[in-house]
C-alpha positions in Angstrom: 0.8 -19.9 7.4 -0.1 -16.6 5.8 -1.5 -16.7 2.3 -0.8 -13.8 0.0 -3.6 -12.5 -2.2 -1.9 -11.2 -5.3 -2.6 -8.9 -8.2 -2.9 -11.0 -11.4 -2.3 -10.7 -15.1 -1.6 -7.3 -16.6 -2.0 -5.5 -13.3 0.7 -7.6 -11.8 3.0 -7.1 -14.7 2.4 -3.4 -14.9 3.3 -3.0 -11.2 6.4 -5.1 -11.4 7.7 -3.2 -14.4 6.7 0.2 -13.2 9.4 3.0 -13.0 9.0 3.0 -9.2 7.9 -0.6 -8.3 8.8 0.0 -4.6 5.8 2.4 -4.4 3.2 -0.2 -5.6 1.8 -3.3 -3.8 1.2 -6.6 -5.5 0.1 -8.8 -2.6 -1.5 -8.7 0.8 -1.6 -11.2 3.7 -3.1 -11.0 7.1 -1.1 -12.1 10.1 -4.0 -12.4 12.6 -1.8 -14.0 15.3 0.4 -10.8 15.4 -2.4 -8.3 14.4 -0.5 -7.2 11.3 -1.2 -6.8 7.6 1.8 -7.8 5.4 2.1 -6.0 2.1 4.3 -7.3 -0.7 5.7 -4.5 -2.9 6.3 -4.8 -6.6 10.0 -4.7 -5.8 9.3 -7.9 -3.7 10.1 -6.3 -0.3 7.5 -6.4 2.5 5.9 -3.7 4.6 4.3 -4.8 7.9 1.5 -2.6 9.1 -0.2 -3.1 12.5 -4.0 -3.5 12.5 -4.2 -0.4 14.7 -2.9 1.8 11.8 -6.1 1.0 9.8 -8.5 3.2 11.9 -12.2 3.2 11.2 -13.3 6.2 9.1 -16.8 7.4 8.1 -18.5 4.5 9.8 -16.4 2.0 7.9 -14.1 -0.4 9.7 -11.4 -2.7 8.2 -12.4 -6.3 7.6 -9.1 -8.2 8.0 -10.8 -11.4 6.7 -11.3 -9.8 3.3 -8.0 -8.2 2.1 -7.1 -7.3 -1.5 -4.8 -5.0 -3.5 -6.7 -2.9 -6.0 -6.1 -0.1 -8.4 -3.0 -1.7 -10.0 -1.2 -1.7 -6.6 -2.2 1.7 -5.4 -4.9 0.7 -2.8 -5.2 -1.7 0.0 -8.8 -2.9 0.4 -10.0 -4.6 3.7 -13.6 -5.4 3.1 -15.4 -2.1 2.3 -12.5 -0.2 3.9 -9.8 1.3 1.7 -6.4 2.7 2.4 -4.1 4.5 0.0 -0.8 2.7 -0.6 1.0 6.1 -0.5 -0.3 6.7 3.0 1.1 3.4 4.2 4.5 4.1 2.5 4.6 7.6 4.0 4.2 6.3 7.5 6.3 3.1 7.2 9.1 3.8 4.7 11.4 6.7 5.2 12.8 6.5 1.7 9.3 6.7 0.2 8.4 9.6 2.5 11.5 11.5 1.3 10.6 10.9 -2.4 7.1 12.1 -1.8 8.3 15.2 0.1 10.7 16.0 -2.8 7.9 15.6 -5.3 5.6 17.9 -3.4 8.4 20.5 -3.1 9.1 20.4 -6.8 5.4 20.7 -7.7 5.0 23.7 -5.4 8.1 25.3 -7.0 6.7 24.8 -10.5 3.3 26.1 -9.5 4.9 29.3 -8.2 6.5 30.1 -11.6 
């Protein structure tokens, strides 16, 4: 049985009541049997990410035995390895990718004024 490691206290409440809770994570569990990381969003939906997505970078490899959500739901930590929640959502949630793309386009337009 997977056990979720959750944000606590004020960080948990802030994520749940955020304007865009679907873009924040409040819990993480490791499904070693299927080689997946299961992320619980502040909107209570799940995102399943295969171990292979977490590629070693800069000499740092993910430690799937030490998962945690940090930075008020913005970051997935696996030992010393960290991954941005936005990067996960961009790759695994088409609606989040669309929101991010619209925000980037709007920012570029405003910068051109």
